[in-house]
N, C-alpha and C positions, 0 to 999 in steps of 0.2 A: 689411509689411502696408499696404494702401492705406487712405486716410483714410475712405472710405465702405464699407469691407468689412463692418463690423458692421451698418451700415444695410442692406446687401444681404442679410446673413444673417437679419436680423429680418424682412425683407419676403418671405423664402422660407418663413416659418413661419406657422401659422394663429393668428389673433388670439384665438381662444377656446381651442382645444385646446392651444396652446403658450404661453398667456399667462404662465405661470410663467417659462419660459425667456426670453421677450421682456423681461419686467420685470427679470430677473436681468442680462441684457446691458445694458439701459438704466441700471440702478442701479450696476453695477460696472465697466462699460467705457466707455459713451458719456457719461454725465452723473453720475459718482459724487458730485462736490462739489456740483453744482447740486441734485440730488435730495435730498441730505442737508440743504441749506439750506432747500429748499422744504418738506420734511416737518417740519423744526424749526419753521418758521413756521406750518405747518398746526396742529401741536400747540399752539403758542403762542396761536393765535387762540381756541382752545377755552376758555382761561381767562376770556375776556370773557363767556361764558355763565354767569350766576350759579350755576346748579345744579352746573356743572362746576368753576368757580373756587373756590367755597366748599367743595366736597367735597375738592378737592386741598389746600386750605389746612388743613382739619381733619386730614388724614392727617399733617401736619407733614413730609412727605417733601421738599417743595420748600423749606421754610424751614430745616430742620435737616440734611438730607442731599441738598442740591440736586445735587451732582456725581454721587452714587450714582444718584439718580433719573434724571438725564440719561443716564448710562451704561446703566442697566438698560433704559430704553425703547429706546435705539438698538440695543443688543445683541439684545434679544428680537425686535424687528422685523427686524433683519438676519438672525438665524438662521432665521426663517421664510422670508424671501426667498431666502437662500442654499441652504437644505436642503429647502425645499418643505413640503407639508402631510402627506406620508406618514410612516411610522414612522421614528424616528430623532431627530436633534437638532432639526429643524424642528418636529416634533410636540411634543417636550418643551417648546420655547419657547412654542408655542401654548397648551399646557396650563397653563404657568406664568402666562401673561398672563390666561387665563380664570379661573384660580384667584383671582387678585388682583381681577379685575373683579367676580366673582360674590359677593365678600364685602361689596359695597356695593349700596345700592338705587339703581341707575342706570336711568333710563327708556330704553325702546327709541328714543324720539325723540332723546335725547342720543347714544345709540350711533350712530344713523344720521347725525346731524350730524357727529360726529367722523370717521366713515368718509368722509363727503363731502369733508371737508378733505383727506384723503389722496389722493382722486381728483383734486380740482380744483387744489390749490395747485401741484403740479409742472407742470401744463399752463400755469397762469398765469405761473409763473416763467420757463419756457422759451419760451413762445409769446407770451402777452399782454404781459409786461413786456420781452421781448426779451433775457433774460439768458443764453440758451442759445447755444452755438456754432452750432447749427442748430435749426430748429423740429421739434417732434414732428409726425409725420404722423398722419392720421386712423387709419391702421392701428395705430400705436403707442398712440394715445389709447384706441382700442377695447380693445387688449390690456391696458393698465394698468387700465382700468375693469373688465374681466373678472376680473383678478387680485384687485382689492379687493372685488368682489362675492363672489368665492370666499372671501376672508378673512372677510368679513362673515357668510357662511353658517356657517363654522366657529366663529364667535363667537356664533352663535345669534341674530343680528339679524333681525328681521322686516321685511317690506315694503321690501326693498332696491331702490333705483332700478335700472332696466334699462339706461340709457344715460348717457353723460357729461353730456349736456345736462340730464337730469333730476337728476343729482347736483349740477350747477352751480346749477340753480334752487333745489334744496333748501337748499344751503349759503347762498346769498344771502338767501333768504326767512327762514331760521332766524336768521341774524345780524340781519337787519332787525327781526325780532320780539323777539329775546331779548337782544341785546347790552345790557349795562348795567353801571354801576360797582358793585362790591362791594369791601369791604375785603379779603376773602379773595382775590379775583381779582387785585387790585392787589399784594398781598403775594407771590403766586406769580409774577406777572409780574416784579416787582422782583428776586426771587431768581434767576429764570431769566436775566434780563439780566446779573446779576452773574456767573453762571457763564460765560455767553458772552463777556463782556468779559475775564474772567480767562484765557481761552484765549490771549490775546495778551501780548506783553511789556509791562512796566509803562509804558514810555514811549509805547506806542501806545494805551493804554486810554482816556485822555481824548478821543481821536478816535473810538475804536470805538463808544462809547456813543451819541453823536449820529448817527454814521453808521448804526448799527443802527436807531435810532428813526426815522430818515428813511425807512426801508423800510416802516414801518407805515402803513397807509392811515388816512384821517381817522376812519373808523368805529371802528377799533381804538384810535386815540389818544384819542378821546372816552371810550370804554368804560373805559380805564385812568386817565382824568383826567390825562394827560400834557400838558405844554405843546406847542403845535403846532410841529413842526419847521420851521425856517426854509426859505424857498424855495431858498436857497443850498445847504443841506445836502441837500435833496431832489435838486437837480440834480447835485450832486457824487456822491452815492451811485448814482444812476441811470447817470451817465456812467462811473463807475469799473467797474460791473458789466458794462456793455456793452463797454467797452474790454477787460476780461478775456475776454469771449466772443469778441471778434475775435482775441485772441492765441491762445486755445485752438483756434480753428478752423484755425490754421496749424500746430498741433503734430501730431506723429505720433499715431496712434490708440493707445489703451491696450491692450496685448496681454495683460497680466496683470490679473486682476480686483482691484479695490480694495474691500475690505469695511469696514464701520463699525468692526469690532474692530481694524483696523489704524490707525485714526485716532489721532493724538497727543492728541486731545481726550478720548479714553476713558482714564481714569486710575485707575479703582477696582480693576481686576483685573490687575495687572502679571504675575501668574503664571498667567493663564488663568481660565476659569470654566466651570461647568456650567449651562446655562440653567435647570435645575430647582432651582438653589441660589442664585439671585439674586432681587432684588426684595424685596417685603415679604410677610409672612405674618400677615395680620389674624387676629383671634380666630376660631377655627373652621377656619382654613385649614391643610391638612396640611403638616407639615414633613418634609423628607427624613430618613430614618433616620440617626442619629448626627451630625446637623449641629448645632453649637452656635449659639445665637442670643442676642440681647439684646433687651430690651423697650424700645419707645418709650413712655416714661411717660405722655405726654399722650393716647395713643390705645389703648394696650394691645396694639398690633400688635408683632410680633417681626420683627427683621431679622437677616441673617446676622452672626455675630461675625467679627472679622478673621480672614483666612486660611481661611475656610470656603467659599469660592466653588468650590473644586475638591473633588470627592468623594475620600475616601481610597482608595488602590489596593485595599484589602481589601473595599471596599463595593461589592457587585455590583449593587445596586438603589438608586439615589439617590432614587427616587420611591416613596412608600409604596405597597405592593401593593394597597391598597384604593382607590387613585385612578388607575385605568387607563383611564378613558373618554377617547375621542379628543380631544374639545374641552374637557372639564372645565367644561361650562356646562349648567345645567338647560335653558335654551332650546335649546341645540344638540342635546340629547338628543331633542328633539321633532321635529327635522328628519327 
């Protein structure tokens, strides 16, 4: 397989009609590691918005079950990307995500901001920061934008920007207006950093933490009240990632897809999982039939008990029959 064969396949597809397929190729063949890092950084940025950071802190998910929360987010988003929005595993993952979201009072503005980070951060990582083995083309940026616009519609988000440029402007202006320090946002940030550092062997961890913080821009550093990374660490982190990009450029293309569920960093479900049986089940959220749960005492939400991530073989319907809407969101039902 030639190095630019996936590139050629992408550019033979339509950026709107085939946006799901293009994003699938980008995320599992061309840039699986880079896009995973960029989306992780995208979600991380949202903690600096007080309404988002404080809500996440109140759920106790990041402070008490940080690895599970990381895994659930990655797997749900992966299943949607891998299997699409139609009936099946992708729709089950979308329903599960919307069930969790609709249990909280989240503003449409916050939804739009979070969506904008998904659109913008991969482009910034690969193109603006120069950490990709090649740049995304305008065609690929358009396809990715169309994919996340489609995801946003399935989430019931209103007034979704129409172009990448408008997403970029929305993200930058929202952060300029809203980024601020909160104890909840800082607590969620600290817990997330700990999970990320723990992915590496113990002897590497003292280096991983300053390396990771050096990738955070000044606005984000101030919002979490972290000490300013040294110029040396910023140069080292930037150079290391650009060196990696140069090495990857000379590697053979990835012929077999790499999905998030194959990552060694996903540790919560060694025996597999059903997307309808992971995540949290806040009060009022339907729980799959026959699934044992335990309560998070501080919030009253329920989470799957150990070994409950896979439905029993005798259970034909892991999702309650009364919850069969496509997007499981009151706003989505209005679309």
